[in-house]
C-alpha positions as CSV (number, residue, x, y, z in Angstrom):
1,M,67.3,155.7,61.2
2,K,69.3,152.1,60.4
3,I,72.7,154.4,60.1
4,T,72.4,156.0,63.3
5,N,72.1,152.6,65.4
6,V,74.8,151.1,63.1
7,T,76.9,154.5,64.1
8,L,75.6,154.3,68.0
9,T,76.5,150.7,68.4
10,A,79.7,151.1,66.7
11,M,80.9,153.6,68.7
12,A,79.9,151.8,72.3
13,L,82.0,149.1,71.3
14,L,85.1,151.1,69.7
15,T,85.2,153.4,72.8
16,P,86.8,151.4,75.5
17,Y,89.8,150.9,72.8
18,L,90.1,154.1,72.5
19,F,91.1,154.9,76.1
20,A,92.7,151.5,76.6
21,G,96.7,153.4,75.9
22,E,99.6,152.9,77.5
23,K,99.0,155.8,80.4
24,G,98.7,154.4,83.6
25,Q,98.9,151.0,82.6
26,D,101.9,149.0,84.7
27,N,103.1,147.4,81.9
28,H,103.0,143.9,83.7
29,G,102.4,141.5,81.2
30,K,104.9,138.1,80.8
31,D,107.2,140.1,78.3
32,N,108.4,142.5,80.5
33,H,108.4,140.9,83.7
34,D,110.5,141.6,86.4
35,E,110.7,138.6,88.5
36,A,113.1,140.6,91.1
37,G,110.5,142.9,91.9
38,H,108.2,140.1,93.8
39,K,108.1,136.6,94.7
40,H,105.1,133.9,93.9
41,A,103.9,131.7,96.6
42,A,105.7,128.7,97.1
43,I,104.0,125.3,96.3
44,T,105.0,123.0,98.9
45,A,104.5,119.3,98.7
46,G,103.9,117.3,102.3
47,P,106.2,115.1,103.5
48,N,104.8,112.4,101.3
49,G,105.1,114.1,97.9
50,G,101.3,114.7,98.2
51,K,99.4,117.7,97.9
52,I,98.4,120.0,101.0
53,F,95.2,121.6,101.5
54,T,94.9,124.4,104.2
55,S,90.9,124.3,104.3
56,T,91.5,122.4,107.6
57,E,93.1,123.0,110.7
58,P,95.4,121.2,111.2
59,H,95.8,121.0,107.3
60,F,96.4,118.0,105.7
61,E,98.1,116.0,102.9
62,F,96.3,114.2,100.0
63,F,98.7,111.4,98.5
64,V,97.8,108.4,96.2
65,T,99.6,104.8,96.8
66,E,101.2,102.7,94.6
67,D,98.3,100.8,95.2
68,R,95.8,104.0,94.2
69,K,94.9,104.4,97.5
70,L,93.9,107.3,99.0
71,R,96.4,108.5,102.0
72,L,95.4,111.6,104.4
73,T,98.1,112.7,106.7
74,F,97.2,115.6,109.4
75,L,100.3,118.0,109.5
76,D,101.4,120.4,112.2
77,K,103.0,124.2,111.8
78,E,106.1,122.6,110.4
79,N,104.0,120.4,107.8
80,K,105.1,117.3,109.6
81,P,102.7,114.1,110.0
82,A,100.7,114.8,113.3
83,P,97.9,112.4,114.8
84,A,94.8,112.1,112.9
85,G,93.1,112.1,115.9
86,D,88.9,111.6,115.6
87,A,89.0,113.0,111.9
88,T,87.1,111.0,109.5
89,A,86.9,111.1,105.7
90,S,85.1,109.6,102.8
91,A,85.3,110.5,99.0
92,I,83.2,109.8,96.1
93,G,85.3,109.5,92.5
94,G,85.1,108.5,88.9
95,E,82.3,108.3,85.9
96,R,79.0,109.5,87.4
97,S,77.0,106.2,85.9
98,A,78.9,104.3,88.2
99,P,81.0,106.4,91.5
100,T,83.1,104.4,93.6
101,K,82.6,105.4,97.1
102,M,85.4,105.2,99.4
103,T,85.9,104.8,103.4
104,F,88.7,105.6,105.5
105,A,90.3,103.9,107.9
106,K,93.3,105.0,110.3
107,V,96.6,103.4,109.9
108,G,99.1,105.0,111.7
109,E,99.0,108.3,111.6
110,S,97.2,108.8,108.5
111,L,93.8,107.8,107.2
112,I,93.5,105.4,103.6
113,S,90.8,105.0,101.8
114,E,89.8,100.9,102.1
115,K,89.6,100.8,98.2
116,P,91.6,102.4,95.6
117,L,90.5,105.2,92.8
118,P,88.7,103.8,89.8
119,E,90.7,103.0,86.5
120,G,92.0,106.3,84.4
121,K,95.1,108.9,84.6
122,K,92.2,111.8,85.5
123,I,89.8,111.2,88.3
124,P,87.3,113.2,89.4
125,L,87.0,112.9,93.3
126,I,84.9,114.6,95.8
127,L,86.6,114.1,99.3
128,Q,84.8,115.4,102.7
129,V,86.9,115.7,105.5
130,K,86.1,116.3,109.1
131,S,89.4,116.9,111.3
132,A,87.6,116.8,114.5
133,A,84.8,115.4,116.2
134,D,83.5,118.7,117.2
135,A,84.6,120.5,113.4
136,D,82.4,121.0,110.8
137,N,82.5,118.9,107.4
138,V,85.1,120.3,104.8
139,T,84.3,119.0,101.1
140,E,87.1,119.5,98.1
141,R,86.5,118.9,94.9
142,L,89.3,118.3,92.6
143,T,90.5,116.0,89.6
144,V,93.1,113.6,90.2
145,D,95.8,113.9,87.8
146,L,97.7,111.0,87.8
147,N,100.4,111.9,84.9
148,S,104.2,112.8,85.2
149,C,104.5,116.5,85.6
150,P,107.2,117.7,82.7
151,T,108.8,119.3,85.1
152,C,109.0,118.5,88.2
153,V,109.1,114.7,90.3
154,H,105.7,114.8,91.2
155,L,102.3,113.7,89.6
156,E,100.3,116.5,88.3
157,Y,97.9,116.5,91.1
158,A,101.0,117.2,93.4
159,C,102.6,119.0,91.0
160,T,105.3,122.3,92.7
161,C,106.5,123.9,90.0
162,G,103.1,126.3,89.4
163,H,103.5,125.6,85.4
């Protein structure tokens, strides 16, 4: 009885490997990857070098300034800065035990956080953006990684090389 259970279990576990041969496979692994056959979506930086979010209409750029404040710039169809209009935003980030709550004020065509990001190089952040008075709130959860990307000119949170 024990041998039958062991045999059935082994067969159940090994059966997928018996049929996992090369037949029907497109051999699309990294070793045999043909870049000329297709194109990957390009990652575009915003006009200030920040990360573009497409979850709202109009889209917006998320950028961390030198003084660690957050700058949200709404973009037109050509990814050029557009007026913020009635847009509003808020964010909360940092340690769960002592989170930093941020409100935003309109400065020029952008929304700028009134407080800087908390200390650290990798800050968890929840960003809520409302692109117009009659629009729904959109919530973005991200880790703001302020380390330099080793292969492109941007910080990791806004990296465009897709590594």
